[in-house]
N, C-alpha and C positions, 0 to 999 in steps of 0.2 A: 504494500500500500504506500503510495507516494505521499509525502508530507503535504504537498501543495493541493492534493485532492480533498483535504479536510478543511481548507480555509473557509469555504462558504458556510459550513456548519458551525465553525468557531465564531465567525462574524455574526451569524444569526443568533447564537447563544449569547454573545456579548450585547448585541442590540436589544434582545428581549430583557436581559438583566438591567441594562441602562434605562429602558423604558419603565421598568418597575421602580427603579431608584428615583427617576424623575416623578413618577406618580406618587411615591411616598413623600418626596419633598413638597410637591404641590399640596397634597393632603395635609401635611404638617402646617404649612402656611395658612391654609383654609381653616384648619382646626383652631389655630390661635386667634383667628379673627371672627369666625362665625359660629362654629360648633365646638367648643373646647373639649368636652368629654367624649362626645360621640365621634368626633374627628380623630382624636388620638386612639380610640379603640379601633378604628378602621385602619390606622396607619400601621399598627403592630403586625397584622397578618401580611400586609404588603411588603414590609421590610423583611419579614421571615421568608416570604416567597422569593424575594430578590436574592437573599443570602443563599437559599437553596439552589436557585438557578445558577449562581456564580460557582457553587461548589460541585455542580454536576460534571461528570467526566464523560468524554467521548471514547467509545471503545475502538477496536481496530478497524471496524467498517465505518467509522465516523458517525455513529449514531449515539444518542444519549444513553448512557448506562447509569441507572440510578443506584447501583450497588457500590 
């Protein structure tokens, strides 16, 4: 398996993680201004999901391997 063949999968994983981080930051800003308690409760799962996505590994066939 060539290293360059996995680049699109790595980029998509990174983009999805960055989108989740941006959503968490946006929800944090909104939670401080509009909905203090409810907004922060919604931010925690988004941050956890972003951390999970960044920690996912790609196997030899360049697919996400959750183990």
